[in-house]
C-alpha positions as semicolon CSV with decimal commas, in nm:
position;residue;x (nm);y (nm);z (nm)
1;X;5,905;-3,975;0,283
2;X;6,059;-3,646;0,172
3;X;6,419;-3,601;0,278
4;X;6,531;-3,249;0,195
5;X;6,787;-3,012;0,341
6;X;6,671;-2,685;0,496
7;X;6,794;-2,498;0,187
8;X;6,588;-2,725;-0,040
9;X;6,275;-2,681;0,170
10;X;6,325;-2,306;0,160
11;X;6,376;-2,308;-0,216
12;X;6,057;-2,515;-0,261
13;X;5,872;-2,255;-0,054
14;X;5,999;-1,971;-0,275
15;X;5,925;-2,165;-0,592
16;X;5,563;-2,225;-0,495
17;X;5,527;-1,863;-0,381
18;X;5,624;-1,765;-0,736
19;X;5,409;-2,035;-0,893
20;X;5,109;-1,923;-0,687
21;X;5,160;-1,561;-0,790
22;X;5,173;-1,657;-1,159
23;X;4,856;-1,863;-1,129
24;X;4,660;-1,614;-0,916
25;X;4,767;-1,303;-1,108
26;X;4,688;-1,464;-1,443
27;X;4,344;-1,573;-1,324
28;X;4,252;-1,236;-1,171
29;X;4,398;-1,041;-1,467
30;X;4,192;-1,242;-1,716
31;X;3,882;-1,203;-1,501
32;X;3,936;-0,828;-1,455
33;X;4,056;-0,777;-1,814
34;X;4,358;-0,578;-1,701
35;X;4,695;-0,666;-1,548
36;X;4,675;-0,725;-1,172
37;X;4,978;-0,775;-0,947
38;X;4,796;-1,008;-0,711
39;X;4,879;-1,049;-0,348
40;X;5,016;-0,892;-0,033
41;X;5,377;-0,844;-0,145
42;X;5,516;-0,607;-0,407
43;X;5,716;-0,868;-0,593
44;X;5,589;-1,182;-0,772
45;X;5,542;-1,394;-0,461
46;X;5,235;-1,515;-0,271
47;X;5,345;-1,655;0,069
48;X;5,009;-1,824;0,127
49;X;5,066;-2,048;-0,175
50;X;5,421;-2,129;-0,067
51;X;5,305;-2,206;0,287
52;X;5,015;-2,410;0,153
53;X;5,238;-2,614;-0,076
54;X;5,487;-2,694;0,202
55;X;5,200;-2,777;0,437
56;X;5,052;-3,017;0,178
57;X;5,383;-3,196;0,141
58;X;5,431;-3,224;0,517
59;X;5,081;-3,343;0,614
60;X;5,069;-3,594;0,329
61;X;5,404;-3,757;0,413
62;X;5,258;-4,027;0,643
63;X;4,989;-4,109;0,385
64;X;5,178;-4,104;0,054
65;X;5,046;-4,447;-0,044
66;X;4,687;-4,382;0,062
67;X;4,495;-4,150;-0,168
68;X;4,193;-4,107;0,062
69;X;4,402;-4,020;0,367
70;X;4,615;-3,781;0,159
71;X;4,294;-3,605;0,052
72;X;4,162;-3,580;0,409
73;X;4,498;-3,459;0,545
74;X;4,509;-3,191;0,274
75;X;4,155;-3,077;0,353
76;X;4,229;-3,041;0,724
77;X;4,580;-2,898;0,700
78;X;4,513;-2,638;0,430
79;X;4,184;-2,527;0,587
80;X;4,355;-2,480;0,924
81;X;4,632;-2,278;0,758
82;X;4,381;-2,063;0,568
83;X;4,178;-1,996;0,881
84;X;4,471;-1,907;1,106
85;X;4,622;-1,683;0,836
86;X;4,290;-1,510;0,768
87;X;4,212;-1,447;1,134
88;X;4,565;-1,326;1,202
89;X;4,573;-1,085;0,908
90;X;4,231;-0,941;0,990
91;X;4,325;-0,891;1,356
92;X;4,645;-0,715;1,255
93;X;4,541;-0,516;0,947
94;X;4,162;-0,483;1,009
95;X;4,110;-0,601;0,650
96;X;4,028;-0,936;0,495
97;X;4,231;-1,012;0,186
98;X;3,984;-1,289;0,095
99;X;3,628;-1,344;0,210
100;X;3,393;-1,642;0,177
101;X;3,093;-1,479;0,343
102;X;2,887;-1,518;0,026
103;X;2,967;-1,890;0,001
104;X;2,751;-2,166;0,148
105;X;2,875;-2,343;0,461
106;X;3,137;-2,080;0,542
107;X;3,279;-2,019;0,887
108;X;3,331;-1,653;0,981
109;X;3,402;-1,581;0,614
110;X;3,758;-1,713;0,648
111;X;3,696;-2,068;0,530
112;X;3,417;-2,254;0,352
113;X;3,326;-2,611;0,259
114;X;3,391;-2,575;-0,114
115;X;3,736;-2,433;-0,048
116;X;3,815;-2,713;0,198
117;X;3,714;-2,980;-0,056
118;X;3,921;-2,807;-0,322
119;X;4,226;-2,803;-0,092
120;X;4,206;-3,180;-0,063
121;X;4,204;-3,221;-0,441
122;X;4,492;-2,977;-0,476
123;X;4,692;-3,176;-0,220
124;X;4,660;-3,487;-0,436
125;X;4,748;-3,285;-0,746
126;X;5,047;-3,136;-0,567
127;X;5,189;-3,460;-0,427
128;X;5,115;-3,688;-0,724
129;X;5,165;-3,457;-1,024
130;X;5,311;-3,109;-0,966
131;X;5,581;-3,173;-0,709
132;X;5,754;-3,465;-0,878
133;X;5,904;-3,271;-1,173
134;X;5,971;-2,973;-0,944
135;X;6,156;-3,204;-0,707
136;X;6,366;-3,346;-0,992
137;X;6,450;-2,994;-1,110
138;X;6,557;-2,870;-0,766
139;X;6,758;-3,182;-0,680
140;X;6,945;-3,147;-1,010
141;X;7,071;-2,799;-0,918
142;X;7,428;-2,803;-0,780
143;X;7,436;-2,748;-0,405
144;X;7,645;-2,429;-0,426
145;X;7,421;-2,273;-0,691
146;X;7,106;-2,365;-0,499
147;X;7,244;-2,219;-0,175
148;X;7,346;-1,893;-0,346
149;X;7,006;-1,860;-0,520
150;X;6,820;-1,938;-0,199
151;X;7,025;-1,684;-0,004
152;X;6,962;-1,412;-0,264
153;X;6,589;-1,490;-0,271
154;X;6,577;-1,484;0,109
155;X;6,730;-1,136;0,123
156;X;6,495;-1,007;-0,145
157;X;6,179;-1,165;-0,004
158;X;6,249;-1,058;0,355
159;X;6,303;-0,699;0,236
160;X;5,989;-0,713;0,019
161;X;5,778;-0,862;0,298
162;X;5,902;-0,601;0,546
163;X;5,808;-0,313;0,315
164;X;5,475;-0,475;0,226
165;X;5,400;-0,532;0,594
166;X;5,468;-0,165;0,666
167;X;5,243;-0,062;0,375
168;X;4,960;-0,278;0,510
169;X;5,002;-0,126;0,857
170;X;5,001;0,225;0,706
171;X;4,686;0,140;0,512
172;X;4,524;0,018;0,833
173;X;4,619;0,346;1,004
174;X;4,467;0,546;0,717
175;X;4,141;0,351;0,750
176;X;4,137;0,413;1,126
177;X;4,206;0,786;1,087
178;X;3,942;0,823;0,815
179;X;3,692;0,640;1,034
180;X;3,780;0,864;1,329
181;X;3,723;1,170;1,111
182;X;3,386;1,028;1,005
183;X;3,290;0,972;1,368
184;X;3,377;1,335;1,440
185;X;3,149;1,439;1,154
186;X;2,870;1,228;1,302
187;X;2,916;1,401;1,639
188;X;2,901;1,740;1,468
189;X;2,585;1,635;1,284
190;X;2,415;1,515;1,604
191;X;2,500;1,835;1,791
192;X;2,368;2,046;1,503
193;X;2,049;1,840;1,511
194;X;2,012;1,921;1,881
195;X;2,062;2,295;1,822
196;X;1,815;2,298;1,533
197;X;1,559;2,090;1,727
198;X;1,581;2,314;2,035
199;X;1,544;2,628;1,829
200;X;1,235;2,484;1,666
201;X;1,103;2,374;2,009
202;X;1,077;2,014;1,890
203;X;1,044;1,748;2,158
204;X;1,231;1,475;1,971
205;X;1,548;1,489;1,768
206;X;1,540;1,318;1,432
207;X;1,746;1,003;1,439
208;X;1,932;0,851;1,148
209;X;1,773;0,518;1,051
210;X;2,091;0,394;0,884
211;X;2,462;0,455;0,877
212;X;2,555;0,718;0,623
213;X;2,843;0,725;0,384
214;X;3,087;1,008;0,445
215;X;2,975;1,197;0,133
216;X;2,610;1,180;0,247
217;X;2,714;1,290;0,596
218;X;2,907;1,586;0,457
219;X;2,610;1,692;0,243
220;X;2,377;1,675;0,544
221;X;2,610;1,884;0,761
222;X;2,652;2,142;0,484
223;X;2,274;2,170;0,468
224;X;2,244;2,217;0,845
225;X;2,523;2,474;0,863
226;X;2,368;2,663;0,573
227;X;2,029;2,662;0,743
228;X;2,177;2,785;1,072
229;X;2,374;3,057;0,893
230;X;2,057;3,189;0,734
231;X;1,875;3,187;1,068
232;X;2,155;3,366;1,249
233;X;2,175;3,636;0,982
234;X;1,800;3,689;0,955
235;X;1,694;3,641;1,319
236;X;1,967;3,768;1,549
237;X;1,770;3,696;1,865
238;X;1,708;3,327;1,792
239;X;2,042;3,205;1,927
240;X;2,232;3,339;2,231
241;X;2,600;3,419;2,194
242;X;2,719;3,091;2,350
243;X;2,521;2,888;2,092
244;X;2,661;3,101;1,809
245;X;3,012;3,033;1,939
246;X;2,937;2,661;1,956
247;X;2,806;2,662;1,599
248;X;3,128;2,831;1,490
249;X;3,333;2,566;1,673
250;X;3,130;2,291;1,509
251;X;3,191;2,453;1,172
252;X;3,566;2,450;1,237
253;X;3,561;2,085;1,349
254;X;3,363;1,999;1,038
255;X;3,609;2,174;0,805
256;X;3,909;2,009;0,972
257;X;3,752;1,662;0,958
258;X;3,665;1,700;0,590
259;X;4,015;1,825;0,511
260;X;4,176;1,535;0,701
261;X;3,963;1,277;0,521
262;X;4,033;1,436;0,184
263;X;4,409;1,424;0,243
264;X;4,398;1,066;0,369
265;X;4,186;0,926;0,087
266;X;4,408;1,067;-0,188
267;X;4,648;0,774;-0,129
268;X;4,953;0,950;-0,270
269;X;5,173;0,649;-0,198
270;X;5,197;0,425;-0,507
271;X;5,236;0,102;-0,311
272;X;4,926;0,160;-0,098
273;X;4,727;0,202;-0,419
274;X;4,890;-0,110;-0,561
275;X;4,798;-0,311;-0,250
276;X;4,431;-0,218;-0,295
277;X;4,448;-0,271;-0,670
278;X;4,614;-0,612;-0,627
279;X;4,346;-0,728;-0,383
280;X;4,012;-0,626;-0,540
281;X;3,818;-0,868;-0,315
282;X;3,954;-0,726;0,011
283;X;3,684;-0,629;0,260
284;X;3,667;-0,491;0,612
285;X;3,404;-0,549;0,877
286;X;3,538;-0,257;1,079
287;X;3,575;0,000;0,800
288;X;3,339;-0,118;0,525
289;X;3,238;0,221;0,381
290;X;3,581;0,375;0,434
291;X;3,757;0,093;0,248
292;X;3,505;0,128;-0,034
293;X;3,595;0,497;-0,057
294;X;3,962;0,408;-0,095
295;X;3,877;0,152;-0,363
296;X;3,679;0,417;-0,551
297;X;3,975;0,655;-0,522
298;X;4,206;0,395;-0,676
299;X;3,955;0,329;-0,954
300;X;3,935;0,702;-1,027
301;X;4,313;0,722;-1,056
302;X;4,306;0,429;-1,297
303;X;4,041;0,606;-1,500
304;X;3,774;0,341;-1,444
């Protein structure tokens, strides 16, 4: 059984946060062929790895002398942690920072069978190989030094997490505002379709068969406004004054929505860009196309 002080447990958590960041960032950087600061936080820490490591140690304690039960406990404990964390982050930030939807036997994209089986193996690796030298290293550190280091790390990590949390919330708000602007564009497009259909005495209004990207939507609205402008200038009697005023209002709404989206997608804040860059696999069920736009913006800034 592990018998550590609260300071030692906390230091283990920070150590594995750092270890996880080194592993994950190295893997993603090699795969992407450029340096990637992986993870949610700005500094070199991945809380999910730290939480996972501590969870593995805790759930395996009753089964330290039974390899099979250690494996099963790791599978269950780590999968539960991954699911709860994934669901919580998506509910809060409207974005998934990992997604298993393309994996077989996945559940809601948050967990999958292959990941669960891997967690069990990692639990054995953690408890039988990795943690033993780490434990010896930490226990050899003088109590005063360990306490001071842990206190300093706590201050730094709490500050980092707070700023990173705010950045993620701001990014969520940008996605929501961009989506709202897109919905306004869709309303403008539909109303223009009605005006054009009525003027042409058509019985049915053309319906979009699929959801359009914002750039496609903007191009369509530009085409409609251009067509209406030509008609108004060439055939004054086609539209009454109230319809002309409505077209002008729609034009203003369109311009404002485009301007708002353009300002939002520029992502002037460095850390918002870094959060997207550091999580290339992040997806969003709620704002799929909008998030893709932001990813493309970041890629453009990086010159990709």
